[in-house]
All heavy atoms as an XYZ file, in Angstrom:
795
protein
N       0.042     18.518      7.197
C      -0.196     17.226      6.604
C       0.070     17.285      5.099
O      -0.240     18.278      4.453
C      -1.640     16.792      6.848
C      -1.981     15.427      6.298
S      -3.645     14.841      6.742
C      -4.635     15.854      5.722
N       0.670     16.212      4.565
C       0.890     16.052      3.132
C       0.031     14.904      2.644
O      -0.319     13.992      3.419
C       2.360     15.700      2.833
C       3.340     16.795      3.118
C       4.722     16.283      2.729
C       5.822     17.259      3.050
N       7.158     16.670      2.758
N      -0.282     14.929      1.339
C      -1.008     13.806      0.715
C      -0.258     13.393     -0.533
O       0.291     14.211     -1.256
C      -2.418     14.239      0.354
O      -3.170     14.512      1.504
N      -0.237     12.085     -0.753
C       0.392     11.502     -1.932
C      -0.627     10.591     -2.579
O      -1.435      9.925     -1.874
C       1.616     10.675     -1.555
C       2.706     11.508     -0.907
C       2.707     11.736      0.470
C       3.708     12.091     -1.682
C       3.721     12.502      1.046
C       4.694     12.857     -1.105
C       4.682     13.054      0.251
O       5.671     13.835      0.851
N      -0.611     10.484     -3.893
C      -1.514      9.618     -4.641
C      -0.746      8.710     -5.562
O       0.345      9.057     -6.044
C      -2.497     10.456     -5.438
N      -1.301      7.526     -5.776
C      -0.663      6.541     -6.650
C      -1.770      5.699     -7.264
O      -2.784      5.433     -6.630
C       0.267      5.653     -5.816
C       0.951      4.581     -6.631
C       1.886      3.742     -5.740
C       2.575      2.654     -6.530
N       3.484      1.872     -5.701
N      -1.541      5.280     -8.501
C      -2.449      4.368     -9.151
C      -1.710      3.175     -9.704
O      -0.518      3.315    -10.062
C      -3.290      5.074    -10.231
O      -4.310      4.163    -10.700
C      -2.446      5.557    -11.382
N      -2.333      2.032     -9.713
C      -1.725      0.808    -10.199
C      -2.854     -0.135    -10.619
O      -4.002      0.040    -10.209
C      -0.798      0.161     -9.134
C       0.170     -0.840     -9.753
C      -1.572     -0.423     -7.982
C       1.361     -1.174     -8.898
N      -2.547     -1.143    -11.385
C      -3.552     -2.122    -11.803
C      -3.390     -3.399    -11.014
O      -2.274     -3.807    -10.677
C      -3.394     -2.475    -13.285
C      -3.719     -1.381    -14.301
C      -3.348     -1.865    -15.703
C      -5.164     -0.996    -14.212
N      -4.497     -4.053    -10.741
C      -4.483     -5.426    -10.280
C      -4.449     -6.336    -11.493
O      -4.905     -5.935    -12.576
C      -5.701     -5.714     -9.432
C      -5.802     -4.993     -8.106
C      -7.130     -5.324     -7.417
C      -4.629     -5.338     -7.206
N      -3.890     -7.502    -11.338
C      -3.861     -8.466    -12.446
C      -5.300     -8.784    -12.838
O      -6.216     -8.805    -12.009
C      -3.099     -9.707    -12.019
C      -1.633     -9.436    -11.840
C      -0.854    -10.654    -11.476
C       0.632    -10.329    -11.367
N       1.418    -11.469    -10.891
N      -5.508     -9.034    -14.089
C      -6.854     -9.249    -14.645
C      -7.302    -10.687    -14.368
O      -7.407    -11.522    -15.278
C      -6.846     -8.953    -16.156
C      -8.214     -8.805    -16.700
O      -9.210     -8.736    -15.941
N      -8.350     -8.736    -18.003
N      -7.600    -10.927    -13.091
C      -7.992    -12.250    -12.640
C      -8.953    -12.053    -11.472
O      -8.496    -11.643    -10.393
C      -6.749    -13.056    -12.234
C      -7.064    -14.428    -11.707
O      -7.940    -14.601    -10.872
N      -6.338    -15.396    -12.198
N     -10.212    -12.333    -11.632
C     -11.206    -12.096    -10.573
C     -10.874    -12.782     -9.238
O     -11.103    -12.240     -8.208
C     -12.525    -12.631    -11.161
C     -12.335    -12.551    -12.620
C     -10.863    -12.835    -12.876
N     -10.303    -13.969     -9.315
C      -9.922    -14.670     -8.095
C      -8.819    -13.957     -7.326
O      -8.873    -13.830     -6.119
N      -7.823    -13.489     -8.066
C      -6.721    -12.731     -7.431
C      -7.201    -11.384     -6.883
O      -6.800    -10.979     -5.790
C      -5.593    -12.505     -8.426
C      -4.787    -13.742     -8.855
C      -3.747    -13.378     -9.889
C      -4.168    -14.443     -7.633
N      -8.115    -10.747     -7.589
C      -8.665     -9.479     -7.127
C      -9.423     -9.715     -5.808
O      -9.275     -8.937     -4.867
C      -9.539     -8.821     -8.193
C      -8.668     -8.363     -9.352
C     -10.343     -7.638     -7.597
C      -9.433     -7.865    -10.551
N     -10.176    -10.790     -5.764
C     -10.913    -11.107     -4.524
C      -9.956    -11.371     -3.378
O     -10.186    -10.927     -2.246
C     -11.822    -12.316     -4.753
N      -8.852    -12.094     -3.632
C      -7.848    -12.330     -2.579
C      -7.237    -11.005     -2.110
O      -7.077    -10.812     -0.908
C      -6.714    -13.217     -3.139
C      -7.076    -14.676     -3.229
C      -5.942    -15.497     -3.800
O      -4.748    -15.101     -3.635
O      -6.210    -16.538     -4.438
N      -6.903    -10.151     -3.043
C      -6.323     -8.848     -2.710
C      -7.273     -8.078     -1.795
O      -6.862     -7.534     -0.787
C      -6.034     -8.062     -4.000
C      -5.490     -6.685     -3.749
C      -4.105     -6.495     -3.628
C      -6.333     -5.601     -3.608
C      -3.600     -5.225     -3.411
C      -5.829     -4.322     -3.392
C      -4.460     -4.144     -3.285
O      -3.969     -2.889     -3.017
N      -8.536     -8.037     -2.173
C      -9.544     -7.309     -1.375
C      -9.653     -7.938      0.016
O      -9.800     -7.233      1.017
C     -10.900     -7.345     -2.105
C     -10.850     -6.696     -3.466
S     -10.532     -4.941     -3.433
C     -12.083     -4.334     -2.902
N      -9.615     -9.255      0.093
C      -9.715     -9.939      1.399
C      -8.544     -9.554      2.294
O      -8.723     -9.275      3.488
C      -9.755    -11.447      1.197
C      -9.785    -12.202      2.477
N     -10.888    -12.245      3.309
C      -8.828    -12.920      3.090
C     -10.615    -12.947      4.379
N      -9.367    -13.390      4.270
N      -7.344     -9.526      1.755
C      -6.179     -9.099      2.547
C      -6.373     -7.680      3.084
O      -6.015     -7.405      4.235
C      -4.883     -9.153      1.723
C      -4.218    -10.498      1.730
C      -4.176    -11.272      0.579
C      -3.645    -11.020      2.890
C      -3.583    -12.516      0.581
C      -3.049    -12.269      2.892
C      -3.009    -12.999      1.728
O      -2.413    -14.233      1.727
N      -6.967     -6.818      2.283
C      -7.141     -5.450      2.723
C      -8.317     -5.268      3.677
O      -8.442     -4.224      4.323
C      -7.242     -4.488      1.517
C      -5.900     -4.199      0.945
N      -5.234     -5.077      0.128
C      -5.073     -3.145      1.139
C      -4.072     -4.563     -0.192
N      -3.917     -3.400      0.427
N      -9.135     -6.279      3.802
C     -10.182     -6.241      4.857
C      -9.570     -6.388      6.228
O     -10.154     -5.930      7.216
C     -11.220     -7.362      4.626
C     -12.118     -7.110      3.443
O     -12.245     -5.930      3.036
O     -12.711     -8.084      2.929
N      -8.410     -7.051      6.297
C      -7.768     -7.283      7.594
C      -6.234     -7.102      7.408
O      -5.483     -8.060      7.414
C      -8.064     -8.679      8.111
C      -9.546     -8.878      8.387
C      -9.862    -10.225      8.981
O      -8.992    -10.802      9.663
O     -10.978    -10.730      8.706
N      -5.826     -5.847      7.248
C      -4.416     -5.533      7.076
C      -3.641     -5.954      8.321
O      -4.112     -5.725      9.445
C      -4.209     -4.055      6.753
C      -4.970     -3.699      5.459
C      -2.731     -3.706      6.648
C      -5.052     -2.238      5.168
N      -2.498     -6.560      8.136
C      -1.707     -7.045      9.251
C      -1.373     -5.886     10.198
O      -0.893     -4.836      9.748
C      -0.441     -7.705      8.764
C      -0.666     -8.865      7.823
C      -1.823     -9.556      7.632
C       0.285     -9.436      6.967
N      -1.639    -10.533      6.695
C      -0.346    -10.504      6.255
C       1.623     -9.171      6.681
C       0.301    -11.280      5.343
C       2.276     -9.967      5.754
C       1.635    -11.012      5.094
N      -1.571     -6.069     11.497
C      -1.301     -4.988     12.460
C       0.129     -4.480     12.420
O       0.359     -3.266     12.595
C      -1.608     -5.635     13.820
C      -2.267     -6.904     13.551
C      -2.079     -7.264     12.133
N       1.088     -5.337     12.161
C       2.486     -4.913     12.093
C       2.709     -3.921     10.947
O       3.559     -3.007     11.047
C       3.424     -6.110     11.914
C       3.352     -7.127     13.011
C       2.328     -8.228     12.773
O       1.453     -8.092     11.895
O       2.406     -9.240     13.480
N       1.957     -4.087      9.874
C       2.072     -3.193      8.711
C       1.519     -1.825      9.073
O       2.128     -0.808      8.815
C       1.353     -3.802      7.502
C       1.227     -2.820      6.345
C       2.043     -5.095      7.034
N       0.359     -1.803      9.688
C      -0.240     -0.550     10.108
C       0.668      0.175     11.095
O       0.916      1.366     10.933
C      -1.647     -0.786     10.755
C      -2.219      0.490     11.323
C      -2.600     -1.413      9.730
N       1.222     -0.534     12.054
C       2.103      0.043     13.035
C       3.366      0.621     12.370
O       3.827      1.711     12.726
C       2.484     -0.970     14.098
C       1.318     -1.344     15.011
C       1.625     -2.573     15.819
O       2.708     -3.189     15.742
N       0.643     -2.984     16.643
N       3.933     -0.116     11.414
C       5.136      0.401     10.736
C       4.839      1.664      9.937
O       5.624      2.606      9.939
C       5.695     -0.708      9.831
N       3.708      1.682      9.261
C       3.327      2.903      8.537
C       3.186      4.083      9.492
O       3.684      5.186      9.242
C       2.005      2.710      7.776
C       2.186      2.170      6.384
C       1.503      1.023      5.977
C       3.003      2.803      5.462
C       1.632      0.542      4.694
C       3.139      2.319      4.188
C       2.458      1.177      3.786
N       2.541      3.865     10.633
C       2.375      4.934     11.605
C       3.728      5.438     12.118
O       3.925      6.630     12.292
C       1.535      4.461     12.805
C       0.129      4.065     12.489
C      -0.775      5.290     12.386
N      -2.180      4.887     12.235
C      -2.804      4.678     11.083
N      -2.120      4.817      9.946
N      -4.063      4.349     11.044
N       4.674      4.527     12.339
C       5.987      4.899     12.891
C       6.777      5.762     11.941
O       7.618      6.573     12.379
C       6.768      3.663     13.249
C       6.249      3.014     14.538
C       7.043      1.789     14.959
N       8.443      2.081     15.142
C       9.382      1.139     15.223
N       9.026     -0.134     15.123
N      10.632      1.450     15.426
N       6.543      5.665     10.624
C       7.280      6.499      9.660
C       6.508      7.758      9.271
O       6.993      8.550      8.481
C       7.694      5.716      8.397
C       8.603      4.557      8.784
C       6.478      5.268      7.592
N       5.317      7.954      9.836
C       4.598      9.184      9.617
C       3.405      9.123      8.686
O       2.846     10.147      8.313
N       2.961      7.913      8.344
C       1.747      7.774      7.527
C       0.543      7.801      8.489
O       0.468      6.998      9.416
C       1.776      6.469      6.714
C       0.456      6.305      5.980
C       2.955      6.479      5.749
N      -0.323      8.746      8.254
C      -1.490      8.936      9.112
C      -2.689      8.096      8.660
O      -3.457      7.581      9.471
C      -1.886     10.406      9.168
C      -0.780     11.357      9.637
C      -1.232     12.804      9.453
C      -0.398     11.079     11.075
N      -2.877      8.028      7.344
C      -4.038      7.314      6.820
C      -3.760      6.925      5.364
O      -3.056      7.631      4.647
C      -5.272      8.241      6.868
C      -6.570      7.525      6.562
O      -6.684      6.314      6.873
O      -7.488      8.147      6.005
N      -4.311      5.804      4.978
C      -4.239      5.348      3.582
C      -5.659      4.946      3.184
O      -6.320      4.202      3.899
C      -3.287      4.143      3.396
C      -1.855      4.568      3.763
C      -3.369      3.614      1.972
C      -0.874      3.406      3.699
N      -6.062      5.476      2.019
C      -7.371      5.105      1.474
C      -7.158      4.566      0.066
O      -6.360      5.134     -0.713
C      -8.290      6.321      1.440
C      -8.614      6.831      2.855
C      -9.359      8.125      2.863
N      -8.867      9.240      2.086
C      -7.812     10.028      2.405
N      -7.103      9.762      3.489
N      -7.461     11.031      1.641
N      -7.813      3.478     -0.263
C      -7.694      2.855     -1.577
C      -9.081      2.696     -2.184
O      -9.968      2.140     -1.533
C      -6.978      1.499     -1.518
C      -5.573      1.656     -0.905
C      -6.901      0.868     -2.895
C      -4.854      0.347     -0.658
N      -9.217      3.142     -3.429
C     -10.454      2.920     -4.176
C     -10.096      2.002     -5.353
O      -8.988      1.987     -5.827
C     -10.980      4.227     -4.746
C     -11.476      5.168     -3.703
C     -12.764      5.285     -3.246
C     -10.734      6.171     -3.018
N     -12.833      6.275     -2.295
C     -11.599      6.848     -2.148
C      -9.386      6.558     -3.047
C     -11.199      7.875     -1.314
C      -8.959      7.595     -2.245
C      -9.864      8.234     -1.370
N     -11.129      1.232     -5.788
C     -10.929      0.352     -6.928
C     -12.033      0.568     -7.912
O     -13.212      0.648     -7.542
C     -10.825     -1.138     -6.480
C     -10.527     -2.036     -7.676
C     -12.076     -1.575     -5.713
C     -10.179     -3.441     -7.318
N     -11.673      0.713     -9.178
C     -12.593      0.791    -10.291
C     -12.154     -0.272    -11.284
O     -11.074     -0.175    -11.840
C     -12.604      2.180    -10.950
C     -13.006      3.256     -9.940
C     -13.525      2.206    -12.175
C     -12.837      4.675    -10.441
N     -12.993     -1.295    -11.450
C     -12.585     -2.418    -12.279
C     -11.400     -3.082    -11.623
O     -11.492     -3.618    -10.514
N     -10.247     -2.987    -12.257
C      -9.045     -3.526    -11.658
C      -7.985     -2.475    -11.380
O      -6.846     -2.761    -11.017
C      -8.462     -4.667    -12.520
C      -8.011     -4.260    -13.861
C      -7.637     -5.502    -14.703
N      -6.935     -5.147    -15.920
C      -5.633     -5.266    -16.093
N      -4.853     -5.775    -15.141
N      -5.065     -4.905    -17.221
N      -8.387     -1.192    -11.567
C      -7.460     -0.083    -11.281
C      -7.627      0.383     -9.876
O      -8.738      0.671     -9.416
C      -7.676      1.063    -12.270
C      -6.634      2.146    -12.078
C      -6.649      3.177    -13.203
O      -7.466      3.139    -14.104
N      -5.711      4.080    -13.129
N      -6.496      0.492     -9.163
C      -6.471      0.989     -7.792
C      -6.024      2.424     -7.782
O      -5.151      2.819     -8.568
C      -5.481      0.191     -6.929
C      -5.746     -1.297     -6.767
C      -4.601     -1.935     -6.012
C      -7.058     -1.539     -6.053
N      -6.604      3.220     -6.905
C      -6.192      4.593     -6.678
C      -6.002      4.766     -5.183
O      -6.955      4.570     -4.432
C      -7.210      5.584     -7.251
C      -6.778      6.987     -7.153
C      -5.843      7.530     -8.006
C      -7.278      7.829     -6.149
C      -5.411      8.850     -7.910
C      -6.870      9.143     -6.021
C      -5.940      9.650     -6.930
N      -4.805      5.109     -4.779
C      -4.476      5.222     -3.344
C      -4.132      6.661     -3.004
O      -3.414      7.314     -3.747
C      -3.286      4.333     -3.000
C      -2.861      4.419     -1.540
S      -1.328      3.544     -1.185
C      -0.129      4.709     -1.828
N      -4.664      7.130     -1.888
C      -4.277      8.400     -1.313
C      -3.689      8.135      0.064
O      -4.318      7.427      0.894
C      -5.451      9.391     -1.239
C      -5.028     10.672     -0.498
C      -5.969      9.702     -2.608
N      -2.507      8.678      0.319
C      -1.816      8.466      1.589
C      -1.599      9.824      2.242
O      -0.975     10.695      1.609
C      -0.483      7.755      1.338
C       0.309      7.441      2.556
S       1.774      6.428      2.180
C       2.778      7.551      1.205
N      -2.109     10.017      3.433
C      -1.894     11.258      4.198
C      -0.764     11.002      5.173
O      -0.736      9.978      5.857
C      -3.154     11.667      4.958
C      -4.328     11.966      4.029
O      -4.088     12.499      2.938
O      -5.474     11.662      4.398
N       0.153     11.988      5.275
C       1.361     11.814      6.086
C       1.626     13.071      6.917
O       1.047     14.136      6.674
C       2.599     11.568      5.212
O       2.923     12.779      4.507
C       2.370     10.420      4.238
N       2.534     12.932      7.857
C       3.039     14.099      8.561
C       3.768     15.001      7.581
O       4.258     14.555      6.526
C       3.997     13.656      9.693
C       3.387     12.812     10.803
C       4.493     12.321     11.756
C       2.327     13.603     11.546
N       3.915     16.259      7.945
C       4.569     17.236      7.062
C       6.014     16.877      6.773
O       6.510     17.176      5.696
C       4.506     18.635      7.674
C       3.114     19.243      7.575
O       2.349     18.832      6.689
O       2.812     20.128      8.419
N       6.687     16.222      7.706
C       8.123     15.937      7.491
C       8.342     14.592      6.800
O       9.470     14.155      6.663
C       8.884     15.985      8.829
C       8.389     14.952      9.815
O       7.360     14.303      9.629
N       9.131     14.780     10.901
N       7.294     13.949      6.333
C       7.392     12.667      5.641
C       8.156     12.853      4.332
O       7.852     13.768      3.562
C       6.020     12.109      5.371
C       6.016     10.760      4.716
C       6.170      9.604      5.450
C       5.829     10.628      3.350
C       6.148      8.356      4.866
C       5.811      9.390      2.748
C       5.994      8.247      3.516
N       9.130     11.995      4.068
C       9.883     12.020      2.834
C       9.677     10.640      2.201
O      10.160      9.623      2.734
C      11.370     12.261      3.105
C      12.203     12.207      1.877
O      12.170     11.244      1.109
N      12.978     13.244      1.661
N       8.946     10.539      1.070
C       8.591      9.219      0.506
C       9.795      8.304      0.276
O       9.709      7.118      0.603
C       7.915      9.559     -0.824
C       7.476     10.962     -0.690
C       8.432     11.637      0.249
N      10.861      8.826     -0.290
C      12.004      7.943     -0.599
C      12.643      7.373      0.672
O      12.911      6.199      0.778
C      13.067      8.708     -1.401
C      12.618      9.077     -2.819
C      11.703     10.319     -2.862
O      11.810     11.171     -1.932
O      10.911     10.441     -3.793
N      12.868      8.254      1.635
C      13.512      7.816      2.884
C      12.548      7.031      3.749
O      12.931      5.958      4.299
C      13.985      9.021      3.661
C      15.178      9.725      3.040
C      15.524     10.966      3.823
O      14.672     11.762      4.169
N      16.808     11.114      4.112
N      11.356      7.517      3.938
C      10.464      6.903      4.923
C       9.824      5.613      4.447
O       9.579      4.721      5.247
C       9.411      7.917      5.372
C      10.051      9.029      6.203
O      10.973      8.737      6.983
O       9.651     10.184      6.046
N       9.605      5.447      3.135
C       9.111      4.141      2.689
C      10.201      3.071      2.807
O       9.903      1.945      3.132
C       8.582      4.273      1.229
C       7.298      5.080      1.149
S       5.972      4.516      2.225
C       5.513      2.974      1.453
N      11.445      3.463      2.561
C      12.561      2.526      2.784
C      12.649      2.160      4.268
O      12.859      0.988      4.626
C      13.854      3.123      2.283
N      12.461      3.148      5.120
C      12.515      2.899      6.569
C      11.345      1.990      7.000
O      11.523      1.096      7.812
C      12.468      4.242      7.312
C      12.902      4.168      8.714
C      13.238      5.560      9.308
N      12.147      6.518      9.224
C      11.255      6.731     10.195
N      11.364      6.089     11.341
N      10.317      7.623     10.059
N      10.151      2.235      6.420
C       8.987      1.392      6.703
C       9.299     -0.080      6.429
O       9.012     -0.968      7.238
C       7.807      1.872      5.858
C       6.805      0.823      5.462
C       5.895      0.331      6.379
C       6.759      0.319      4.159
C       4.953     -0.620      6.006
C       5.847     -0.635      3.800
C       4.946     -1.100      4.730
O       4.023     -2.072      4.356
N       9.976     -0.340      5.310
C      10.310     -1.736      4.940
C      11.321     -2.345      5.890
O      11.365     -3.590      6.007
C      10.820     -1.769      3.504
C       9.798     -1.485      2.439
C      10.495     -1.353      1.075
C       8.684     -2.520      2.403
N      12.108     -1.532      6.585
C      13.133     -2.044      7.500
C      12.612     -2.251      8.917
O      13.279     -2.905      9.717
C      14.334     -1.110      7.498
C      15.026     -1.030      6.150
C      15.453     -2.358      5.609
O      16.037     -3.187      6.307
N      15.099     -2.627      4.365
N      11.456     -1.682      9.233
C      10.986     -1.751     10.623
C      10.564     -3.142     11.086
O      10.739     -3.458     12.248
C       9.811     -0.774     10.823
C      10.186      0.686     10.853
C       8.938      1.554     10.898
C      11.086      0.984     12.065
N      10.016     -3.915     10.192
C       9.547     -5.248     10.559
C       9.560     -6.163      9.323
O       9.213     -5.692      8.239
C       8.138     -5.225     11.193
O       7.674     -6.543     11.388
C       7.145     -4.447     10.314
N       9.915     -7.405      9.489
C       9.852     -8.333      8.351
C       8.430     -8.430      7.765
O       8.264     -8.697      6.589
C      10.295     -9.669      8.954
C      11.021     -9.317     10.203
C      10.462     -8.047     10.699
N       7.424     -8.202      8.627
C       6.039     -8.287      8.133
C       5.747     -7.206      7.112
O       4.975     -7.432      6.160
C       5.054     -8.169      9.299
C       4.920     -9.416     10.106
C       4.245    -10.475      9.263
C       3.699    -11.600     10.115
N       3.096    -12.638      9.300
N       6.356     -6.023      7.195
C       6.146     -4.967      6.205
C       6.700     -5.406      4.852
O       6.060     -5.263      3.817
C       6.789     -3.664      6.660
N       7.901     -5.981      4.873
C       8.494     -6.474      3.617
C       7.657     -7.611      3.054
O       7.413     -7.686      1.847
C       9.916     -6.933      3.856
C      10.864     -5.778      4.149
C      12.327     -6.192      4.233
N      12.629     -7.199      5.245
C      12.768     -6.934      6.535
N      12.608     -5.721      7.002
N      13.061     -7.887      7.386
N       7.220     -8.531      3.921
C       6.390     -9.645      3.457
C       5.079     -9.140      2.859
O       4.659     -9.636      1.801
C       6.110    -10.589      4.656
C       5.347    -11.817      4.300
C       5.046    -12.701      5.496
O       5.605    -12.487      6.591
O       4.193    -13.595      5.369
N       4.463     -8.158      3.501
C       3.205     -7.604      2.986
C       3.394     -6.993      1.596
O       2.632     -7.261      0.678
C       2.679     -6.547      3.968
C       1.464     -5.846      3.484
C       1.436     -4.667      2.790
C       0.101     -6.245      3.634
N       0.142     -4.303      2.520
C      -0.694     -5.271      3.008
C      -0.512     -7.340      4.245
C      -2.083     -5.370      2.983
C      -1.897     -7.410      4.212
C      -2.669     -6.453      3.585
N       4.441     -6.196      1.450
C       4.681     -5.515      0.186
C       5.002     -6.513     -0.927
O       4.515     -6.345     -2.071
C       5.781     -4.462      0.298
C       5.440     -3.313      1.240
C       4.215     -2.551      0.822
O       3.953     -2.368     -0.405
O       3.465     -2.095      1.707
N       5.777     -7.522     -0.631
C       6.064     -8.557     -1.613
C       4.813     -9.331     -1.996
O       4.579     -9.624     -3.166
C       7.162     -9.525     -1.142
C       8.530     -8.900     -1.095
C       8.983     -8.397     -2.461
O       8.824     -9.136     -3.455
O       9.490     -7.258     -2.519
N       3.957     -9.633     -1.020
C       2.715    -10.320     -1.288
C       1.795     -9.464     -2.165
O       1.222     -9.920     -3.142
C       2.018    -10.679      0.026
C       0.653    -11.367     -0.080
C       0.745    -12.703     -0.839
C       0.058    -11.556      1.301
N       1.676     -8.183     -1.851
C       0.795     -7.269     -2.619
C       1.269     -7.149     -4.053
O       0.459     -7.064     -4.993
C       0.674     -5.911     -1.962
C      -0.038     -5.940     -0.619
S      -1.696     -6.689     -0.703
C      -1.448     -8.248      0.182
N       2.597     -7.175     -4.278
C       3.133     -7.075     -5.626
C       2.677     -8.262     -6.498
O       2.589     -8.128     -7.717
C       4.658     -7.055     -5.600
C       5.220     -5.716     -5.193
C       6.749     -5.796     -5.203
C       7.349     -4.539     -4.604
N       8.807     -4.653     -4.517
N       2.401     -9.418     -5.888
C       1.974    -10.578     -6.669
C       0.577    -10.369     -7.294
O       0.209    -11.079     -8.209
C       1.979    -11.859     -5.848
O       0.969    -11.808     -4.836
C       3.324    -12.140     -5.240
N      -0.162     -9.410     -6.767
C      -1.525     -9.123     -7.292
C      -1.532     -7.934     -8.241
O      -2.546     -7.675     -8.900
C      -2.434     -8.776     -6.109
C      -2.644     -9.913     -5.151
C      -1.928     -9.986     -3.969
C      -3.525    -10.978     -5.465
C      -2.096    -11.042     -3.085
C      -3.701    -12.025     -4.587
C      -2.984    -12.053     -3.407
O      -3.161    -13.102     -2.533
N      -0.434     -7.218     -8.363
C      -0.411     -5.954     -9.093
C       0.426     -6.016    -10.364
O       1.286     -6.859    -10.518
C       0.168     -4.852     -8.183
C      -0.592     -4.679     -6.915
C       0.162     -3.789     -5.904
O       1.329     -3.512     -6.087
N      -0.531     -3.395     -4.858
N       0.137     -5.077    -11.272
C       0.964     -4.854    -12.444
C       0.984     -3.340    -12.698
O       0.042     -2.642    -12.382
C       0.479     -5.647    -13.638
C      -0.914     -5.313    -14.097
C      -1.369     -6.223    -15.227
O      -1.282     -7.459    -15.117
O      -1.881     -5.685    -16.235
N       2.076     -2.870    -13.282
C       2.188     -1.418    -13.505
C       1.211     -0.950    -14.568
O       0.829     -1.711    -15.455
C       3.641     -1.228    -13.920
C       4.093     -2.568    -14.357
C       3.262     -3.601    -13.672
N       0.893      0.320    -14.505
C       0.082      0.957    -15.547
C       1.035      1.366    -16.670
O       2.093      1.934    -16.389
C      -0.684      2.154    -14.967
C      -1.775      1.610    -14.013
C      -1.275      3.008    -16.056
C      -2.644      2.649    -13.436
N       0.638      1.126    -17.882
C       1.556      1.416    -19.012
C       1.468      2.876    -19.446
O       2.370      3.350    -20.136
C       1.237      0.506    -20.204
O      -0.133      0.648    -20.570
C       1.512     -0.948    -19.836
N       0.454      3.594    -19.112
C       0.291      4.997    -19.520
C       1.081      5.917    -18.616
O       1.087      5.792    -17.437
C      -1.177      5.439    -19.523
C      -1.954      4.651    -20.564
O      -1.369      4.071    -21.467
O      -3.216      4.663    -20.440
């Protein structure tokens, strides 16, 4: 098993943060299935203030560049989910 970590900020808007959290209470099944098909075993996300910290556990043969691109191609729902999540996020400047 491999693990990958990523951090990003949510936009500084309590309403948007609440919406983001609500979406993650009920992640679309097609998204979960697509992640599983490319070798993602588990994803955990923590939030402190508006900073997110994600840990993703994968199969040993998982290649982030190839398999995340493949994940986006498996179902339109994966692309829709990722585009929707981007509307709540902003990059960390550090």
